[in-house]
N, C-alpha and C positions, 0 to 999 in steps of 0.2 A: 442230846442237849449240850454237847460240847461246843458246838458252833451254831450260829444263827442259821446257816444254810441247812445243817443237819436237822435242826428243830423243825424246819418246814418240809422235811421228808415224811413226817408223820410217823405213826406206829401201826401195829397190827389192827388197832381199832380205828384207824383213820387219822384225821388231823388232830394235833394236840393243842395248837394255838390257832384261833380264828381272829384275824386282825379286827380290832374294834369291839370284840365280843368276849370279854372275860367270862360272861355268864354261860358261854358254850364251849369254853376252852378247858380241856381236861387237865392241863397243867395247873390251872387254878384249883380244880376240884381236889387234886391230890396234895396240894401244898397248903390249903386252907384248913385251919383247925377251929374256926369260929363259925358256928351255924348262922349267926346273925349277919355274917358277911357274904353268905352264899352257900353253895353246895360243898359238903365235905365228904370225902371218900377215903377208905383205907385200902392198902397201907399208906400211912402218911409219909410223904417224901420231904426231905431226903430219908431214904430207907434206913431204919435202925440208927438214926442220928437225931440230933436235937431239931425239933420242928422250927420252922421259920418264925421269927418274931412278927408282931403285927406290922411294924414298919417295913420289914423285908417283904412280907406278903403283899402289903399295899403297894410297894414299889413295882412288883411284878404285875399286879392287877391293873394299876394305872398305866403301865407301859403297854399292856395289851389293849386296854380301852382307847389308847392313843394310836393304835394301829400296829403295835409291836415292830417299830422301825429298826433297821440295822444301825450301825454306828454312823452311817452317812445320811440317815434320815429316810432311807428308801423303805417303802411299805410293800410287803410281799403281794404279788398279783396286781399291783397298781398299774403295771404296764401291759395289762391283758385286755385293753379296750377292744382290740381288733382280733382277739383270739376266740376260738370256739368255747362256749360255756354251756353247762347244763343247769336249768332252773327247775328246782324240785319243790312242789307243794308239800309242806308238812301239815297234814290235815288235823293232827292232834295238838298242834301248837301253831299259833299264828305267825309263822315265819316262812320265808322262802330260802332254801339252801341254794347257794350258787357253787357248783362243783366244777373243778378243772378236769376235763376228761383226759388230759395228758397224764397227770399224776394220780387222778382218782381221788383227790383231796378236796374237802370243802374249803372254799376260799372266803366266803362271806355268809353271814346269816342276816337277812333283812326282815325287819318287823313289818307286817302288813295288817290291814284291818283298821277298824275305827272304834271298836268297843273293847271294854275290859274283859268281857266274856270271850271264850274261844268261838270264832266265827267260821272255822273250818275252811281254810283255803282249799278249793277243790280242783281248780285248774289254773295253770299259768300258760301264757302263750307269748312268744316273741314275734314281733311284727316281721313280715318278709324283708323289709328294708333293714332289719337288725338294729333299729334306733331305739326301740322301746320294748318293754315287756309289761304284760297286763296280768291281773289276777282277779278271779271272782271267788265268791264264798258261798258255801252250801247254806250257812245260817246267817249270812250277812245281807246287806242292802246296797252294796256298792260294787262297781268295777273300778279298780285303781290302775294308774299308769305310772311307770317308772322308766327313767332313762337307763339304757344299758351301759352307757359310758361310766356312770358314777352311782347308779342305783338310787338316785334321788327321786322321790315321788313328785311328779309334775302335773298330775291330773287325777280327778276323781269324779265319778258320776253316780248319783243316788238312783238306783234302779228299783228301789222298794223291796218289800219282803217277797220271798218266793223260794222254791226249791231249785236254786240255780245249780246247774250241773255241767254245762259245757258251753264253749263259745268257739267261733272260728273267725279268722280275720281275712278280709279280701286281699287279693294278690297285690293291690296298689297300696296296702297298709293304711287305708283311710277309713274303712268301714268294718263293723263286726256284727255278728248275729249271736245272741245269747239265749239259751233255752232255759225255760222255767219248767222243771220236770214235775208238774202237778197234774192231777186228773183233769182239771180245767186249766191246762197249761197255756203257755204263750211263748213267742219268740220275739225278742227285742231287736230292732234294727237301729244300730247306733253309729253315730259319727264319732269315731275314736280320735280323729285328728283334732277336733274341738271339744270332745267329751260332751256330746249332746245327744239326747234321744231323738231319733227321727220319727219312728212310729212303732207300734206294737202289733204283731200278727197274733190274733186270738179268735179264731173262727173254728171251734170244735176240735182244737188240738188236744189230744189226750196223751199225757205223759211224754211230751217231747224230750228226748234225752241227748243223744250224741248228734253232732253236726259235721258235715263237710261241704265244701263249695268247689265248683269247677274253676279253672284258671280264669276264664273270661268273666266269671261272676254272674252268670245268668241262670244258674241252676243251684239250688240249695237242697241237700239231702239230709233228712232228719229221721232218726230211729224213734219208734214208739215203744216205751218200756214194757207195755203189756199188749199182746196181740200177735198177729202174724204179718204185719205190714210195716212199711216205712212211709213217710211223707216225702213227696218230691215237689218242690216249689219252683215254678217258673218265675224268674225275677226280671223278665223283660221290662216290666214296670215294677220296681222294687217297693213302691208305695202300695200298690195293689197287686200282690203276687197271685198267681193261679196255683192253688193247692190241690194236689192229687194224692190219693191213697194208693199205694202200690203193694199188692199182695205178694208175699214171698213164697206162696204155695201155689203151684200150678193147678188150675181148675178150681181153686177155692177163693171166694171173695175176701176182701179185707175184713177182718174181724178183731174186736177187742178182747175176745176170749184168750186168756193167757196160755197160748200153746207154744210159740217159739220164743217170744219176748226178745226182740232184737235189741242189742245193747250198743254196739259201736259200728260205725260205717266208714269206709275208706274207698276213694276212687283209685282205679288202676292208674299207672303212670301215663298211659296214653288216653285215659278217660273213656275208654270204650266199654268198660264194665265197672261195676262196683261190688265191693266185698262187704258182707254183713255177718257179724258173729251174733249168734242167738244164745242167750244165757240159759234159758230153761231147757231147750232141746240140745244144748251143747253141740252146736253146729256152726260151720262156716258155709254160707250160701253165696254163690257167685251169680250175678245178674247182668245180662246184657243191657247197656244203658239205652241204646237206640229204641228198643221196644219193651224194655222191662221184663224180658223173658228169663226164667230161671235156667241157668246153664248147667249148674252142678251143685251138689251138696256133699259136705264132708263132715265127719265126726271130729270134734276137738276134745281137748281135756275138759274137765268139769268147770263150770262157772267161767266161761271165756269173758274177758274184759276188754282189753285194749289191743289195737293193731298198729303196726308201723312197717315200713319197708325202706330199703336203701337202693339208690340207683346203681350202686356198685355190685350188688348181689341180687340174684333172681328170687329173693325170699320175701314172703309175707310172714310177719312174726306176730304171734298172738300170745298174750299173757292170760293164764288161767288161774283163778284164785283157789280152786279146789273146794272141798266140802269139809268144814270143821267136824271133827269127831268121827270121820270115816277114813277109809284108806284111799280116798280120791284126793291125791296130793296136788298142791299148787305146782304148776309146771309152765314151761315156755314151749309152745308149739311153733315149729318152723315149717312153713309150707312153700315148696318149690313151685312157683307159678308157671314154669315152663313144662315140667313133667306132671304137674298137678298131683304131687304126692307129698306126704309129710316125712320129714327127717325124724330120727329118734328124738323123743321129747327130752327136755333138759330140766332137771330140778335145780332152780337157781336160787332158792331160799325159802321163805315162808310168807304166805299171803302175797305172792308176787303180783303186782298190778301195773304200775307205771313202767313204760319201756321207751327207750330212745336210742337210736344209732348215732355214733360218732363216726362219720365217714373217714376222717383223717387217720384214725387209729384202727378202723375196722372192728370196733367193739360195740356190743349191745349192752347198754346199762339197764339194770333191772332194779326198780324200787320195791323193796320187800316191806310191807306194812307191819308185819310181826305183831298183830293185834289179837289173834285168836289163841286160845289155850293150846299149849304144846309147842309154842315157838321157842327159839333159843333165848337164853338169858342175855340181857344187854350187858355190854362191857362196862358201862357206867350209868349212873343215875341220870334220868332225864331232867332237863332244865324246866320242864312244865309237867303237868300230870300225865301219867301213862308210861309206857315202856318204849324205849328208843327202837326205831326200825333200822334198816341197813340197806346198803347198795352192794350189789354184786355185778360182775361183768362177764360177758361171753365173747370169746374170740371168734369172729365170724369166718375166719379162715380155717379154723380147726373144729368149730362147733363144740368147743369145750369151755367150761368155766375157767376163768383165769385163776390159777392157784394162788392162794395166800391173800387174795384181795377181797376184803369185806369191810367196807367203810361204814361205820356207825353214824347215823344221822339222828336228828331230833324225832319226836314222836310221829308215827304214821306217815312216812314218805309215801305219797299217794299218786302224784302225776308228775311227769317229766316233760320239759320242753327244751328247745335249743334254738 
């Protein structure tokens, strides 16, 4: 805290000042002595000295709420419009954390949602053209649109009640498909350029969960949370798609009996095959796209959740949540797609779910929800109800956790996009 620059290097717990957000800045938590003014934590700073007066504390708080500028008026990270950023849903608190992958520090906290109650932001996505980011809510009724340049909300569409779980954006950044993960579920086809609903696909869709789309935009792939199959939609006519159930078990018809329970799906980079992780059977299944034939099956860690890959490495990476109360720990599985073998699994934290690769630094960032009993204590009190989660990072060159990096974020960091 001797200089402005040093202040923005953060501490062992991550960022200590978030521009414009004194309510998420630990510098305020440890210098505040009045609970009516916000969070108070001990030991009170300055350590073993006279606490700040109300005027002194208010001066710091107001400075942070005005962006914490330096003596020349420059606000940290305000020149990052064209730099890579990570957008993290905090499911336990209606905010999106914007993280600088270069420093590993939280740069901004952006309020999302429309209700005073927690709406649980469950997924955020950045459009392929990098101009906007979007967010949907597990318990909300909207999809919201924000500019990446300044994080100002520029659009909102009421999509009604539902168990909103996932969405995918077309390669031209103009359309999106949103899944309602209910027994009598649906998929919304949305014009996100103008924030208008085009149509709803709702013809016997059961528990549609995760989505991916091919580059040309004529095939949509959807997992069904219960059963042994996925949905494959031919979008040659996107208003009237042809919906097919594809069994993931050779010789067995598509069935809603909860045997595999496909969770997430991802196309290979050449789109010749698709990868499906199945939560109940703890498996990775590889399917040929041209004829939907099962090519191979591999055992994963328990409760596999999300997948990602990098064009710079031949790795498919899977986050596994583990099983609370057992010795089945939350891990990161790394699958070499060339040799079709798993590397040694990595314990990256606690309740590891959201994963995203930053190609420029060759790091895999892992969002650790830290919600189940037995997780580590938070460094500081949360700004909303619950226990803070944290971010860790894996060096993809060494396949090791980056030592000393553990950035604490708000409650339940759940999904990451970039």
